[in-house]
C-alpha positions in Angstrom: -42.8 35.9 -11.0 -40.5 32.6 -11.3 -40.4 30.9 -7.9 -37.9 28.2 -7.0 -40.7 25.4 -6.1 -41.5 22.2 -7.4 -45.0 20.6 -6.8 -45.5 17.1 -8.1 -48.3 14.8 -8.6 -48.4 11.2 -6.9 -50.8 8.7 -6.9 -52.5 5.4 -8.7 -52.9 5.1 -12.6 -56.0 6.5 -14.2 -56.9 8.6 -11.3 -56.6 11.7 -13.0 -53.1 13.3 -12.1 -52.2 14.5 -15.6 -56.1 16.0 -16.2 -55.6 17.7 -12.6 -52.4 19.4 -14.2 -54.0 20.2 -17.6 -57.0 21.7 -15.4 -54.7 23.9 -13.2 -51.9 25.1 -15.8 -53.6 24.2 -19.1 -50.8 22.2 -20.4 -51.2 18.7 -21.5 -48.3 16.5 -19.8 -48.8 13.7 -21.9 -46.7 14.7 -24.8 -45.5 11.4 -26.5 -47.7 9.8 -29.2 -47.8 6.3 -27.1 -49.1 8.1 -23.9 -52.0 9.7 -25.9 -52.7 6.1 -27.9 -52.8 4.2 -24.7 -54.2 7.0 -22.4 -51.9 6.4 -19.4 -48.6 8.6 -18.4 -45.4 7.0 -19.5 -42.7 9.4 -18.9 -42.4 12.6 -17.0 -44.3 15.8 -17.5 -43.7 19.4 -16.7 -45.6 22.4 -16.6 -45.7 26.3 -15.2 -48.4 26.9 -12.8 -49.2 30.6 -12.2 -50.7 31.3 -8.8 -53.0 34.0 -8.3 -50.5 36.2 -6.7 -48.3 36.1 -9.7 -45.6 33.7 -8.4 -45.0 30.7 -10.8 -43.9 27.3 -9.8 -43.3 23.9 -11.5 -45.6 21.0 -11.6 -44.1 17.7 -12.1 -46.6 14.9 -13.3 -45.6 11.6 -12.8 -46.8 8.2 -14.1 -48.8 6.0 -11.9 -48.4 2.3 -13.1 -46.2 0.1 -10.8 -44.1 -0.4 -14.1 -42.9 3.0 -14.1 -41.8 3.4 -10.4 -38.5 4.4 -11.6 -40.1 7.3 -13.5 -42.1 8.3 -10.6 -39.2 8.2 -8.0 -36.9 10.2 -10.8 -39.5 13.3 -10.4 -40.4 13.0 -6.9 -36.7 13.5 -6.1 -36.9 16.8 -6.7 -40.0 17.8 -5.3 -40.7 20.6 -2.5 -44.5 19.8 -2.1 -46.8 16.9 -3.5 -50.3 16.5 -4.6 -51.4 12.9 -3.6 -54.2 12.1 -6.3 -57.1 9.9 -5.3 -59.8 8.9 -7.4 -63.1 9.7 -5.4 -65.0 6.6 -7.1 -62.3 4.2 -6.7 -60.7 5.3 -3.3 -57.0 4.3 -2.5 -55.3 1.8 -4.7 -51.6 0.0 -4.6 -49.8 2.6 -6.0 -51.5 5.2 -4.1 -49.9 3.7 -1.0 -46.4 3.0 -2.8 -46.4 6.7 -4.0 -47.0 7.9 -0.5 -44.4 5.9 1.0 -41.7 7.4 -1.9 -43.0 10.8 -0.9 -42.1 10.2 2.8 -38.8 8.5 2.1 -37.8 11.5 0.0 -38.3 14.1 2.5 -41.4 15.4 1.1 -43.2 17.1 4.0 -45.8 19.4 2.6 -48.7 18.9 0.4 -52.4 18.1 -0.2 -54.6 15.4 -1.5 -56.9 15.8 -4.6 -59.9 13.8 -4.3 -60.2 13.7 -8.2 -63.5 12.8 -10.4 -65.7 14.4 -8.0 -68.6 14.3 -10.9 -68.2 10.7 -11.1 -69.3 9.9 -7.5 -72.4 10.5 -5.4 -72.0 12.5 -2.0 -71.8 9.3 0.1 -69.2 8.0 -2.0 -67.2 11.2 -1.9 -67.4 11.4 2.0 -66.4 7.9 2.1 -63.4 8.5 -0.3 -62.6 11.6 1.9 -62.5 9.8 5.0 -60.6 6.7 3.7 -57.8 9.7 2.2 -57.8 11.0 6.0 -57.0 7.9 7.6 -54.2 7.2 4.8 -52.3 10.0 5.4 -53.0 10.1 9.3 -49.3 9.5 10.6 -47.5 9.9 7.3 -45.4 12.8 5.7 -49.2 14.3 4.7 -50.3 13.9 7.9 -53.0 16.9 8.4 -53.1 17.6 4.6 -56.1 19.5 3.3 -58.1 17.0 1.3 -60.0 18.9 -1.5 -62.6 17.3 -3.9 -61.9 18.4 -7.3 -63.2 17.6 -10.9 -61.0 18.4 -14.0 -63.8 17.7 -16.1 -65.9 20.6 -14.9 -63.5 22.6 -13.1 -64.9 22.5 -9.9 -62.2 22.6 -6.8 -59.4 23.5 -9.2 -59.0 26.9 -7.9 -59.1 25.7 -4.3 -56.3 23.4 -5.4 -54.1 26.2 -6.5 -54.9 28.5 -3.5 -53.7 25.7 -1.2 -50.5 25.1 -3.3 -50.2 28.9 -2.5 -50.8 28.5 1.2 -48.2 25.7 1.3 -45.8 27.9 -0.5 -46.1 30.4 2.1 -45.0 27.6 5.1 -42.1 26.6 3.1 -38.7 28.5 3.9 -36.7 29.1 0.6 -34.0 26.5 0.1 -30.9 26.8 2.2 -27.9 24.9 0.4 -24.2 25.2 0.6 -23.0 22.8 -2.4 -22.1 23.6 -5.7 -24.4 23.3 -8.7 -25.6 19.9 -9.1 -28.9 19.0 -11.6 -29.9 15.2 -12.0 -30.8 14.7 -15.7 -34.5 13.7 -16.3 -34.6 14.1 -20.0 -31.9 14.5 -23.3 -33.0 15.7 -26.5 -31.5 17.3 -29.5 -32.8 20.8 -30.9 -31.9 21.7 -34.5 -29.4 25.0 -34.1 -29.1 24.2 -30.9 -27.6 20.9 -30.4 -27.7 18.8 -27.0 -30.6 19.8 -24.3 -31.0 18.5 -20.9 -33.6 18.9 -18.4 -33.9 18.5 -14.6 -35.0 19.9 -11.3 -31.8 22.2 -10.2 -30.9 20.2 -6.9 -28.6 22.3 -5.2 -26.3 25.7 -6.1 -26.9 28.1 -9.2 -25.9 28.0 -12.9 -25.0 30.7 -15.2 -24.8 31.1 -19.0 -21.6 30.5 -20.0 -20.5 28.4 -16.8 -18.2 25.4 -17.4 -19.8 22.3 -16.4 -19.1 18.7 -16.2 -21.6 15.8 -16.8 -21.2 13.2 -14.5 -20.0 10.0 -14.0 -18.2 10.2 -17.2 -16.6 13.5 -16.5 -17.6 14.8 -20.2 -17.0 18.7 -20.3 -19.2 21.2 -21.5 -20.3 24.9 -21.3 -23.8 26.0 -20.6 -24.6 27.9 -23.8 -28.3 28.9 -22.8 -30.6 28.3 -19.9 -34.7 28.2 -20.2 -37.2 27.8 -17.3 -40.4 27.1 -18.7 -39.8 28.1 -22.2 -38.3 31.3 -21.1 -34.6 32.1 -21.5 -33.2 33.0 -18.5 -29.4 34.1 -17.8 -29.4 32.2 -14.5 -31.3 29.5 -12.5 -30.9 28.3 -8.8 -32.2 25.3 -6.6 -35.9 24.6 -6.8 -36.4 25.5 -10.4 -37.0 23.5 -13.6 -34.4 24.2 -16.1 -33.4 23.0 -19.5 -29.8 23.5 -20.4 -28.3 23.6 -23.7 -24.9 22.3 -23.3 -22.1 22.9 -26.0 -19.3 20.7 -26.6 -21.3 17.8 -25.3 -22.9 14.8 -27.7 -26.6 13.6 -26.9 -25.1 10.1 -27.6 -22.9 10.5 -24.3 -25.9 12.1 -22.1 -28.7 10.0 -20.6 -31.3 10.0 -17.5 -29.5 9.3 -14.4 -26.5 11.5 -15.4 -26.0 15.2 -13.7 -25.1 18.1 -14.6 -22.4 19.5 -12.2 -20.1 22.4 -11.4 -16.7 21.8 -12.8 -14.0 19.7 -11.0 -17.0 20.0 -8.1 -18.0 16.1 -8.0 -16.6 12.9 -8.6 -18.2 9.3 -9.7 -18.4 7.0 -6.9 -19.5 3.4 -5.9 -19.3 3.3 -2.4 -21.8 5.7 -0.8 -22.2 6.2 3.4 -26.1 6.8 4.2 -28.3 6.4 6.8 -31.3 3.9 5.6 -34.8 3.5 7.0 -37.0 0.4 6.4 -40.6 1.1 5.6 -43.0 -0.3 8.6 -44.8 -1.5 5.6 -42.0 -3.3 3.8 -43.0 -7.1 3.3 -39.6 -7.8 4.7 -36.5 -6.2 6.0 -32.9 -5.5 4.7 -30.3 -8.1 5.0 -26.4 -7.3 5.0 -25.0 -7.5 1.3 -28.6 -7.8 0.1 -28.7 -6.9 -3.7 -31.5 -3.9 -4.4 -32.3 -1.3 -6.8 -30.8 2.2 -5.7 -33.0 5.2 -6.9 -31.0 8.3 -6.6 -32.1 11.3 -8.3 -32.9 10.5 -11.8 -30.4 7.3 -11.7 -31.5 3.9 -11.0 -28.8 1.6 -10.5 -28.3 -2.1 -8.8 -26.4 -1.8 -5.5 -25.1 -4.1 -2.6 -26.1 -3.1 1.0 -23.3 -3.3 3.4 -24.8 -3.1 7.2 -22.3 -1.4 9.5 -23.3 -2.9 12.6 -23.6 -6.6 12.0 -23.3 -8.6 15.4 -24.4 -12.1 15.9 -28.3 -11.0 15.5 -27.6 -8.6 12.9 -26.0 -11.2 10.4 -29.4 -13.1 10.4 -32.2 -10.1 10.8 -30.6 -7.2 9.3 -32.9 -4.0 9.5 -36.3 -4.9 10.1 -39.3 -3.1 8.9 -39.9 0.1 10.7 -35.8 0.1 12.1 -33.0 1.5 10.0 -29.4 2.6 10.4 -26.2 3.3 9.0 -25.2 1.3 5.6 -22.8 1.8 2.9 -24.3 1.4 -0.8 -21.8 -0.2 -3.1 -22.9 0.4 -6.6 -22.3 -2.0 -9.5 -22.0 0.9 -11.8 -20.3 4.2 -11.0 -22.5 7.4 -10.2 -22.4 10.8 -8.9 -24.3 11.6 -5.6 -24.8 15.0 -3.7 -24.4 14.8 0.4 -27.7 15.2 1.7 -29.8 13.6 -1.1 -32.6 11.2 -0.5 -32.7 7.9 -2.2 -35.0 5.0 -2.5 -34.3 1.3 -2.5 -36.7 -1.5 -3.8 -36.1 -5.0 -3.9 -34.0 -6.3 -6.7 -37.0 -9.0 -7.4 -39.9 -8.5 -6.9 -39.6 -4.4 -7.6 -41.3 -3.7 -4.3 -40.2 -0.4 -2.3 -38.4 -1.3 1.0 -37.2 2.0 2.0 -34.7 4.9 1.6 -32.9 7.2 3.3 -30.0 10.2 2.9 -26.7 10.1 1.6 -24.2 11.4 4.1 -20.9 11.0 2.5 -21.1 10.6 -1.5 -17.5 9.6 -1.7 -16.8 7.0 0.9 -14.5 4.5 1.8 -15.3 0.8 2.1 -15.1 -0.4 5.5 -12.9 -3.3 6.4 -13.1 -5.0 9.5 -15.4 -4.4 12.7 -13.6 -1.5 14.0 -13.6 0.5 10.7 -17.3 -0.5 10.3 -18.4 0.7 13.9 -16.4 4.1 13.2 -18.2 4.7 10.0 -21.4 3.8 11.5 -20.7 6.5 14.5 -19.7 8.8 11.7 -23.1 8.5 9.9 -25.0 9.0 12.8 -23.4 12.0 13.8 -23.6 13.6 10.7 -27.6 12.4 10.2 -28.2 14.1 13.5 -26.4 17.2 12.8 -26.1 18.0 9.1 -24.5 21.3 7.9 -21.3 22.5 5.9 -19.0 22.2 9.1 -20.0 18.8 10.4 -20.0 17.4 6.6 -16.8 18.8 6.2 -15.5 17.3 9.7 -17.0 13.7 8.8 -15.0 13.7 5.3 -11.8 14.4 7.5 -12.9 12.0 10.0 -13.4 9.4 7.2 -10.3 9.9 5.3 -8.0 10.4 8.6 -6.3 13.2 7.4 -6.7 15.7 4.5 -4.8 19.1 3.2 -7.1 22.0 2.3 -7.2 21.0 -1.6 -7.8 17.4 -0.8 -10.9 18.3 1.5 -12.1 20.7 -1.2 -12.0 18.2 -3.8 -14.4 16.0 -1.9 -16.6 18.7 -0.5 -18.9 19.6 -3.4 -18.6 23.3 -2.5 -17.9 26.5 -4.3 -14.3 27.6 -3.9 -15.6 30.8 -2.3 -18.0 29.2 0.2 -15.4 26.3 0.8 -12.8 29.0 1.9 -15.0 30.5 4.7 -16.2 27.3 5.7 -12.8 25.7 5.9 -11.5 28.7 7.9 -14.5 28.5 10.4 -13.5 24.8 10.9 -9.9 25.3 11.9 -11.2 27.6 14.4 -13.7 25.3 15.9 -11.8 22.2 15.0 -11.4 20.7 18.5 -15.3 20.5 18.7 -15.6 18.6 15.8 -12.9 16.1 17.0 -10.1 17.4 14.7 -6.7 18.9 14.7 -4.7 21.1 12.4 -1.1 21.2 11.8 1.2 22.5 9.1 1.7 25.7 7.4 -1.2 24.2 4.9 -3.4 24.0 7.9 -4.1 20.4 7.3 -6.9 18.6 9.1 -6.5 15.4 11.1 -9.2 13.6 13.0 -8.5 12.6 16.7 -8.6 9.0 15.8 -6.0 9.3 13.0 -3.6 11.4 15.1 -4.1 8.6 18.1 -3.4 6.2 15.4 -0.5 8.0 14.3 1.1 8.6 17.4 0.8 5.0 18.3 2.7 4.3 14.9 5.4 6.8 15.9 5.9 5.3 19.0 6.2 1.9 17.9 8.7 3.0 15.4 10.9 4.7 18.0 10.9 1.8 20.1 12.0 -0.5 17.5 14.4 2.3 16.7 15.6 2.5 20.4 15.7 -1.4 20.8 18.1 -1.8 17.6 20.3 1.7 18.7 20.2 2.6 21.9 23.3 4.6 21.6 21.3 7.1 19.2 19.5 10.0 21.2 16.6 9.6 18.5 15.6 9.2 14.8 16.1 11.8 12.5 12.9 14.1 11.9 13.1 13.9 8.3 13.1 10.0 8.3 10.4 9.7 10.7 8.3 12.3 9.2 8.7 10.4 5.7 7.4 7.1 7.2 4.5 8.8 8.6 3.9 10.9 5.4 3.1 7.6 3.7 -0.2 7.1 5.8 -1.6 10.6 4.4 0.1 10.9 0.8 -3.5 9.9 -0.5 -5.0 12.8 1.4 -2.7 15.4 -0.2 -0.7 16.2 3.1 2.5 17.4 2.2 5.8 15.6 3.4 7.2 18.4 4.9 4.2 19.3 7.0 4.1 15.7 8.7 7.1 17.3 10.7 4.9 19.6 12.1 2.6 16.8 13.2 5.4 15.2 15.1 5.8 18.6 17.1 2.4 18.5 18.0 3.1 14.8 19.3 5.9 16.5 21.3 4.1 19.2 22.5 1.6 16.6 23.9 4.1 14.5 25.7 3.5 11.5 23.4 7.1 11.7 22.1 10.1 14.2 22.9 12.8 15.8 21.3 16.1 14.1 21.0 18.5 14.8 23.8 21.7 15.9 21.8 19.4 18.8 20.4 19.8 17.4 16.9 16.4 17.5 14.7 15.0 14.5 15.8 12.6 12.4 18.2 12.8 9.9 20.9 10.4 7.8 23.0 9.1 10.0 25.8 10.6 7.8 28.5 13.9 6.6 26.2 17.6 7.1 27.8 20.2 6.6 25.5 22.7 4.1 26.3 26.3 3.6 25.0 27.5 0.4 26.6 31.2 -0.4 27.2 31.6 -2.7 23.8 29.9 -0.2 21.7 32.2 2.5 23.1 35.1 0.5 22.5 34.1 -0.3 19.2 33.4 3.3 18.3 36.9 4.1 19.6 38.2 1.4 17.1 36.7 3.5 14.2 37.9 6.7 15.2 41.3 5.4 15.3 41.1 3.8 12.1 39.9 7.2 10.4 42.8 9.3 12.2 45.4 6.5 11.1 44.4 6.9 7.5 45.0 10.7 7.9 44.0 12.9 4.9 43.7 9.8 2.7 39.7 9.9 3.5 38.2 6.3 3.6 34.6 5.6 2.7 32.3 3.0 4.6 33.0 -0.3 2.6 36.9 0.5 3.2 36.7 1.0 6.3 34.6 -1.9 6.9 37.3 -4.2 5.4 40.1 -2.7 7.3 38.3 -3.5 10.6 36.7 -6.9 9.3 33.5 -5.7 10.8 29.9 -6.6 9.5 28.3 -3.5 7.6 25.3 -3.1 10.4 27.6 -2.8 13.3 29.8 -0.4 11.4 26.7 1.7 10.3 25.8 2.0 14.0 29.2 3.2 15.4 29.1 6.0 12.1 25.3 6.8 13.4 26.3 7.3 16.8 29.7 9.5 15.8 27.9 11.6 13.4 25.2 12.3 16.3 28.2 13.1 18.5 29.4 15.7 16.0 32.5 13.7 15.6 31.9 12.7 12.0 30.7 13.8 8.8 30.2 12.3 5.5 31.7 14.3 2.6 30.9 14.2 -1.4 31.4 10.6 -2.6 30.9 9.0 0.8 34.3 10.3 2.1 34.1 9.7 6.1 35.9 12.7 7.7 36.5 13.0 11.3 36.6 16.1 13.7 40.0 15.2 14.5 40.9 15.4 10.8 39.1 18.8 10.5 41.0 20.2 13.3 44.4 18.9 11.4 43.0 20.4 8.2 42.4 24.0 9.5 46.0 24.0 11.2 47.3 23.0 7.9 45.4 25.6 6.0 46.5 27.9 8.6 50.2 27.5 7.7 49.9 28.1 4.1 51.7 31.4 3.3 50.8 31.5 -0.1 47.0 31.4 0.2 44.6 28.4 0.2 43.9 26.8 -3.1 42.8 23.4 -4.2 46.2 22.7 -5.9 48.0 23.7 -2.5 46.0 21.8 -0.4 46.5 19.0 -2.6 50.0 19.0 -2.6 50.2 20.0 1.3 48.2 17.0 2.6 49.3 14.6 -0.1 45.6 13.8 -1.5 44.0 13.8 -5.1 42.5 17.0 -6.3 39.0 15.5 -5.8 39.6 14.5 -2.2 41.1 18.3 -2.0 38.2 20.0 -3.2 35.5 17.8 -1.2 37.1 18.8 2.2 37.8 22.4 1.1 33.7 22.3 0.2 32.8 20.9 3.5 34.7 23.8 5.4 32.9 26.2 3.2 29.5 24.7 4.2 30.4 24.7 7.7 31.2 28.4 7.5 34.9 27.7 8.5 36.4 29.2 5.2 35.3 31.7 2.5 35.8 31.8 -1.2 37.3 34.6 -2.8 37.9 33.6 -6.7 40.1 30.6 -6.7 41.1 31.1 -2.9 40.0 30.5 0.7 40.2 32.5 3.5 40.0 31.1 6.9 37.1 32.9 9.4 37.5 33.9 12.9 35.7 30.8 14.0 38.3 28.4 12.3 40.7 30.0 13.8 39.3 29.4 17.0 38.7 25.8 16.5 42.5 25.1 15.7 
């Protein structure tokens, strides 16, 4: 019975890791000619282990040489438990310690110590080696783990190792994940008659034959032709299993270790990752701001810069000292694809020594600019590190971006559609608890911080507007929402929904509806004021329009007639529109309330019916102007068109 569980070896070169795996499984993981010739493991090896109760688990065999730490980290990234291999006749060596550190960094919390080559050590040496091993793991991720003497050559102790693996399996609960399918690739090859095949430890989610997938970070589309676990075909694979995927429509030339096979559309390429970093107590030195490091993430190995999110005077010079840590951003020199919650290892760029590692919080972060942004992102990382789950992750993504539509949030969620829909509904219900607000028909999300920033910007915009136009009751809602929407357009928030955000601000008394009842807003403490000079000027504008009669003027013509600057006329026209005394017809024609009443009276006197031609002759205007005036009355509901004629409605009779 295939069980989703991966146990891996760790330890110094030539301490018997591969021999132990062969004794446990019957499989020789050294498959390369060079490995057999040199007698050392160079590449990762994989084998199935069938336990006494019938459960089959995966074993990953890693290289022990210091030059192959990259391969070791790649293999360890998918482990649920580790077998720390220590030779009884040599004891603890440099890579023993470094491999143990890497297991700890990558979150391995269960395992055992295999004291190998028992047949080559006398009783006293064996006892000393066991004591040394127990001391090494004390206070580490393997604290309290069983130390089992074993000989791969004689088979002594091999059954005990297998039994201990079974006991560990009983302790570890099944993986609980909420992310979409994600598999870091550790091997690529081509098989005649099949095409491209990739293998790896399935990190999260599930994959099925026929699924549409993408190879990231390049975004190469592919389809799952078939799946295998330990050489046996299977219709599906899930998190915690070693799996080989035969991909159609993907060339082997475009695939390599470090890539990831992902659910289609669920993951993005990134070069900015927000994470929580821990520096090993045993690290020879700490980590400084903007330090260049090697980042081992899944099976990827890339160069990155570390940006500390908390600097301060001391932080700039000391950074994070050994045994400490905190929130950082990892800025990679080449694009990679990461999963939220994934663990990573960092090593000095030169010399190649392990510094520490941590956990990815936001795989698709935004670079921090300035002290305030760094502090906000630091708090976000710390909150997520303390409570990592589907709702807290979605909330953190919104907080990082400011505001997102549901579709914008889904694109960054790394979740399947069905799972996301459920979590998004729950987040909307619990939004206040997560520091969020919802608004608009689409149920957009906005963080409290972004809402407060937007509210300040809206208030500033209104204050500037009131300073320039104190006679107007408020700024048009459409214009205010359009200005606001520019800040959230990148998050997919519909421009129309920004009006709902304004209504939310009004409901919290941050701003107020315009006092005239128009669809607009004003500052909460604003009182409109049309001064004496301005009122007199507005009166001149009305008089000029009345004098022109039905020969309707446009703004430039009125500006020339009154010999006034454009800005002054624009203010007066806006005021008259707001007062309901002026409209602008098609073509920019200015039409006053007085002219409307005169027009209604003229139409009421027409005995032979209201037509465009009749109005043209009666008002002494051209056909285009007559048609514009009648279309305006239609739009106001004052006339109703029947064929080529118009009929005055009752409301129009009342206005005469």
